[in-house]
N, C-alpha and C positions, 0 to 999 in steps of 0.2 A: 504494500500500500504506500501511497505517497504521503508527504508530510501533512497536507491538508486533510486527507482522509483519516490519517492516524489521530490527529487532534480531534476530529469530529467523533471518532470511535471512543476516545477518552471521555469526551463530553457526554456521549450517550451512556457510557458505563456509570459515570457519576450521577447522571439523571436517574437511571434505574435503581441505583443504590441509595440515593438521597431521599429526603422527606419532601413531599409535595403538598403545599397548602391548598391548591386548587388544581382543577383540571388543566393540563398543559400538553401541548404537542411536543413530542420528543425531539432532540436534535436530529437533523437529517442531512445526509450528504448526497448531493445530486450529481456527483462526478465533477463538479466545478466549484461550488460553494457549499459551505456548511451552515445550514439554517439553524439558529439557536433555538432552545426551548422557549416556547411562546404560550401565553395563556390562551384558553379557548375564547372564541368569539372575538379575536383581535388579529391584527396584521403585524408583520415585521418587515422593515425596510432595510435593504443591504445595498452597499455600493457595488456597481457593476465591476467584474474582474478585469484585470489588465490583459485582455485578449485582442487578437487581430479584429479590426473593424468595430471594436467596442469603445465607448466613451467612458473612461474610469470615473468621470465626474457625474455620470448619470446614475440612477438608482432603479431597483426593481423591488417589488413587494410580493409577499405570499400570505395567504389567509389561513388561520387556524380555526377550524369549524367548532361548532357547539359541542360535539362528542370528542373533542381533543384529537382530531385527525386533520392532517394537512389537506387543504382543498385547492381549488384552482388558483393560478397566479404563478409568479416566478418565471414568466416567459422571458427569454433573453432577447426577444425582438425589441424590448424597450431599451436595450443597451446599444443597438446599432447606431453608428455615427455616420456611415456612408449614406448619402441622400438617396441612392438608387436602391438601397436594401430596405424592404418594407418594414415599417414599424406597426405597432397595433393601433391603426387608424382606420376609419371607415373606408379610406381610399383603397385599402388593400384587403377588404373583406372578401373580394372575389378571387384572391390568389390562394391556391391550395398550399398546404405545408410541403407537399412534394415538390411543387414548382420552386418554393423558397429554398428548399434543401438542394435542388439542382443548381440553382443560381449561386449558392454559397460554395458548392463543390467546384463549379467552374471557376469562380474567383480564386479558390485555393490552388487549383491546378495551374491556372495562368500566372499566379504569383510565384509558384515554384519554378515555372519556366522562365519567368522574369529574373529570378534570382540567378539562375544559371547564366543567362545572357548578360546580366550586369557584371558578374565576376569575370566571365570570359572577355567582355569588352575592356574591362579594367586591365586585365593582364596584357592583352594585345596592344593596348594604348601605351602602356609602359614600355613594352618591347619596341614598338615602332618609334617612340621618342628617343629611346636609347640608340637605335640604329641611326636615325636622322642626326643625332647629336654627336655621335662618335666619329663618323666618316666626314672629313672636310670636303671631299669631292662632291658631297651631296648638298653643299651649301649654295644651291641656286635659289632664285627668287620664288619659284613655284614651291619648292620644298620648304622654304622658310614660312610660307603661308600655311602649308600643311602642318608644320610643327606647332604653330600658335593655335590653329584650329583643334588639333589633337589635344594640346594642353588644356584648352577651354573645356573640351569634352571630358578630359580626365578629371578636372575639378568636380564636375557634376557626378561622375561615376564614382570618385572617391567617397563623396558623401552618401551615395547610394549604397556602396559596400559597407560603410560604417552603420548605416541604418538597418541594413540587412543582417549584419552581425549582431546588432542589438536585438533585433526581433528573434533571431535564432536563440540568443541567450535567454530571452523571455520565454520562448516555447520550451526550451529544455528545462527550465525551472518549473514551468507549469506542469510538465509531464511528471516532474518529481513531487508535485503537490504544493510547491511553494508559489502561491499566487501573488504575494505582496513583494516580489523582487523588484528592486530598483532599476529602472531603465531610463534611457534618454527620453522616451516618451513621457515619463513621469517627472521630468526636470524641465519645466516650462522655458526658462531662459536659455538653456542649452539647446533644446530641440528647436526653438524659434530661431536661434543663431544658425543652427545647421540649415534650417529651411531657407533662411536668407542667403547663405552662401551657396546652397544648391541652386536657387533661382538665379543668382548672379552667374554661376557657371553655365547654366542653361542658356541665359540671355547672351552671354559672351559667345557661346558656340553658335547661336543663330547669327550674330553679327559677323563672325568669321566665316560662316557659310556665305553671307552676303559678299564679303570680300573675295572669297573664292570665285563667286559668279562674276563679280565686277572685273576681277583680274583676267579671267578667261574670256570675258566679252571684249575687253580691250585688246587681248592678245589676238583674237581671230577676227575682229571687226574693225578696229581703229585703223585709219589711213596712216597715222603717225603714232608709232608706239614708243613712248619714252620710257625712262627708267622708273619703276614703281616707287611711289613715295611711301616708304614704310612708316615714317613718323605719322602720317595721316592714318594708315592702317592701324597702328597701335592705339591711336586716340579713339578710333571707331570701335575697335575690337575689345579694348580693355578699359578705357576710361569712360566712354559714353554710357556703358550700362551702370556705372557706379551711382549717379544721381537718380537714375530710374529706379533701381532696386531699393535704394535708401528711402525714396519717397513712398514706395509701396510698403516697406517695412514700418515706416512711421504710421502710415494709415492703418495698417493691420494692428499695430500696438495699441492704438487709441480706439479702435472700433471692434476688434474681434473678441468674443467672449469664449471661444472654443480653445481647449488646450492645444498648444502647438500650432495654432492657426489652421486647424483641420478644415475649417470652412473657407479657406482662402480661394478655393476654385469657384465658389458660387458668390463670393464677395464682388460687389461692383468695383471695388478698388483694384481687383486683379487686372482690370483693363489697363492700368498703368504700365504693367509688363506686357500684357497680351497684344496691345495695339502696335508697339514698335517691333515686337517679335514676329507677329504675323505679317506686318508690313514688309519686313526684310524677306520673309518667306515668299510673299506674292511677287516681290521684285525679282527674286531668284527664279521663279517660274517664268517670268518674261525673259530673263537672261537665258534660261534653258531653251526656250522657244527660239530665240535668236541664234544661239549657238548651233542648234540642230538645223536651222535654215541655212546658215553658212555651210555647215557640214554637207547638207544635201546638194547644195549648189556646187560645191567643189567636186562631189562624187559624180554629178551629172556631167561635168566637164572632162571626167576621166574616160578611159576606154573600157572600163569594167562593164559587165553585164548589169541589167536592171535588178535582178535578183541579188547579186552581190552588193550593189549599191544600197538596196533596202536593208540588207543584213548588217552592213557596216553602220548605217545611220541608226538603226535600232540599237545596235550594240553601244554606240557612242552615247545615245540618250540614256540607256540603262546604267552605264558606268557613272554618269553624272548625277543620277537621282540621289544616292546617299551623300555625295559631296556637296550638293546644293540643298539638301534637306527637303526635297520635294515630297518625300514619303510622309512628312509630318502633316500634309494636308488632310490626312485621314482623320486627324483630331477634330476637324470641323464637324464631323458626324456626331450627332448627339449620343451620349452614353445610354445604352439600353437599360431598362429597369427589369425587375423580376416578373413583371406581367407581359413582357415582350416575348416573341417566339424564341424557342430554344436555339434555333439556328443563328438568329442574330446575336444572342447572348454569347454563344461559343465563338462565332466569327469575330465579333468586336474584341472580346477579351484576349483570345489567343492570337489573332492575326495582328492587331494593333499593338499589343504589348510586345509581341515578337519584333516588329519593326522598330519600336522604341528602344528596347533594351539591347538588341543585337546590332544597332546601327554603328556603334563604335568598332565592333569586331569586323564588319563588312568594309568599313572605311580603311582599317588597317590592312586587310587582305588585298584590297584592290589598289590602294594607293601607296602601300609600302612593300608588303611581302611579294606581290606579283609585279611590282614596278620594275621595268627592264633596267633602268639605271641603278636601282638598289641592288638588284641581283648581279649585275656586272661588277659593281663595286665590291660586294661581299665575295664574289668569285675571285676577283683580282687579289683581294687581301688574303683569301685562303690559299691561292696559288703562291703568293709571296711567302706566307708562313711555311708552306711545304717546301719552298725553295731553300730557306734557311735551315729547315729541319733535316732535309735529305739532300746531301750533296750530289747524289747521282741524278737528281732531277734538275740540276741547275741549268744544264745546257738547253733542254727543251722548255724549261720554265721561263727563262729569259726571253725566248722567242715568242712564247704565248702571251706573257705579260705585256711585252712591248706592243704586240698587235692589238690587244684588248684595250690598252691605254690610249693608243691612237684612235681607235674606233670611238671610245667614249668621248674623248676631247672633241673629235670632229662632230659628234652627234649633239653634244649638250653645251659646249663652252661657246659663249658669244664671240670670242676672239677668233674662232675658226668659222664664223658665219659671215655672209655678206652683210655689210652695215654701211651706215652713212648714206643710204639712198633708199628709193622706193623699192628696189630689188631686195634690199636687206629686210624691210618691213614685210614684204610679201613672203620672204623665206620664213620669218618667224611665224607669220600666220599659217602658212602651210604646214610647218613642223608641229604647231599646236593642234591643228585639225588631224594630222596623221596620228598623233599620239592619242587623241580622244577616240578615234575610230579604230585604234589597234586592239589587239587581244588583251594586252596588259595596260593598266592605267598609265 
């Protein structure tokens, strides 16, 4: 038995051996809470347990009947904090308990899938940033922007991992019967600070998505492509979100009554963050349309077949979807409630949470691990390491390394590209289009 069940059993034993002045319902363990001995014809009120989707500040009651037996009450629907989970109101009288149980099972399964995705995204983001930061040959403009985008994403994912670990700690103690374990969720100042940092990281990620789209649009469309102004990029990507998130946090501090600002998604002040975030997303959709338009135009001018042109254009569009955050458009679809169809509940929670939690993983795979420049750099470093470790390979290794270095420099370094004229700008444009429509990012 768990700790809570043990304590309840001790209370029940004391109740049975003690003297009772009046009829009373005995202590009762309902697998979650221990209801204390209660006089007949009266109710007892307990705080909701610290469980997922529950509000610990809410309470539930149970009635002890005239014959000293527990009667109706004690339903945990009164503890639900999620707005789409039904509470005991007339609005949900037509929803069966079976449908509610199905809804909760889907939420539990989707959150477990999200847990795996968040941890996987965090690991791959750390590895990708280490790769980008270790090799100097990868210090080009495009990868600089990738690094800051990944770093912003990593801030959010780090907070997600911390909150997931806190939730797992709470569930472990709950399974052991320790319901009153202290968690981040029960520390208002700490959890509200974490929530603010998470929203800052998420907003920064959206702004760096915008910078990715702006940079690519300039690269493939501008008649004159100058050197990127990274100071402006840093201001937009890292500094601009600061006053926005601080304004939202101040508004929530003075208006929210829910623990950890759990009602922030339905608060009108959430528009302070949502409007600029969705504005950047919509602009990126326009950037994507323009980039695909240029890509299709270039493919039409080539001698390849129409089927190959369509395949390349589609591949380029798919590769840019996670980079520009276009998949986040799915969050404009309203969240289904327990009375909606089972198919919509499953589709929304599994598909949309999958896109959200695994986005960092797909970004790292397509724009780091499968990146041709990254692979060539790592292969070159591996060949150099083998060269110094095995003298027998030096003769062939020197030849191979020299060839690969020449190829890489010719393909990626501006000093080996035409410049100073319209021909140089056109070369940059075509190189960017070729890279977008290639197999690797």
